[in-house]
C-alpha positions in Angstrom: -22.3 12.9 -134.1 -19.4 14.2 -132.0 -16.2 15.4 -133.6 -14.0 13.5 -131.1 -15.4 10.4 -129.4 -13.8 9.0 -126.2 -12.0 6.3 -128.3 -10.5 9.0 -130.5 -9.2 10.9 -127.4 -7.6 7.7 -126.1 -5.7 7.1 -129.4 -4.6 10.8 -129.5 -3.4 10.5 -125.9 -1.4 7.4 -126.6 0.2 9.0 -129.6 1.2 12.1 -127.7 2.5 9.9 -124.8 4.7 7.9 -127.2 6.0 11.0 -128.9 6.7 12.7 -125.6 8.5 9.8 -123.8 9.8 7.7 -126.7 9.1 4.2 -127.7 12.1 2.6 -125.9 11.2 4.0 -122.5 7.6 2.6 -122.4 8.5 -0.9 -121.3 10.6 0.4 -118.5 7.9 2.8 -117.4 5.2 0.2 -117.4 7.5 -2.3 -115.5 8.2 0.4 -112.9 4.5 1.3 -112.6 3.6 -2.4 -112.1 6.2 -2.8 -109.3 4.9 0.4 -107.6 1.3 -0.9 -107.8 2.4 -4.3 -106.3 4.2 -2.5 -103.4 1.2 -0.2 -102.8 -1.2 -3.1 -102.8 1.0 -5.1 -100.3 1.2 -2.1 -98.0 -2.5 -1.5 -98.2 -3.3 -5.1 -97.3 -0.8 -4.9 -94.4 -2.6 -1.9 -92.9 -5.6 -4.1 -92.1 -3.5 -6.8 -90.4 -1.4 -4.2 -88.5 -4.4 -3.0 -86.7 -5.3 -6.5 -85.5 -1.7 -7.1 -84.4 -1.5 -3.8 -82.6 -4.8 -4.5 -80.7 -3.6 -7.9 -79.7 -0.2 -6.6 -78.5 -1.8 -3.7 -76.7 -4.2 -6.0 -74.8 -1.3 -8.4 -73.9 0.8 -5.5 -72.7 -2.0 -4.1 -70.6 -2.7 -7.6 -69.1 1.0 -8.0 -68.3 1.2 -4.6 -66.7 -1.8 -5.4 -64.5 -0.2 -8.7 -63.4 3.1 -6.9 -62.6 1.2 -4.2 -60.6 -0.7 -6.9 -58.7 2.5 -8.8 -57.9 4.2 -5.6 -56.8 1.3 -4.8 -54.5 1.5 -8.3 -53.1 5.2 -8.0 -52.4 4.8 -4.5 -50.9 1.9 -5.3 -48.6 3.7 -8.0 -46.4 6.8 -5.8 -46.3 4.8 -2.8 -45.1 3.0 -4.8 -42.4 6.3 -6.4 -41.3 7.9 -2.9 -40.9 4.9 -1.7 -38.9 5.2 -4.7 -36.5 9.0 -4.3 -36.1 8.6 -0.6 -35.2 6.0 -1.1 -32.6 
């Protein structure tokens, strides 16, 4: 039989923790830890959705850029041919 089982070590750790931080600070510390974990969980879940949003925005921007480039080419092409005919 072991001298210190894992259950014994947990109890000793809790006693040392209470002696080190004090009994009154434990509720505040646990509340702060809970808030931090909630914020962390929310940020982690947003990481997955941010990637989808970024991909959608990127594809929309690229499509719009291609449309603008095509429209600019269409505008430039008749102007260039008109200038050539006026010069000749």
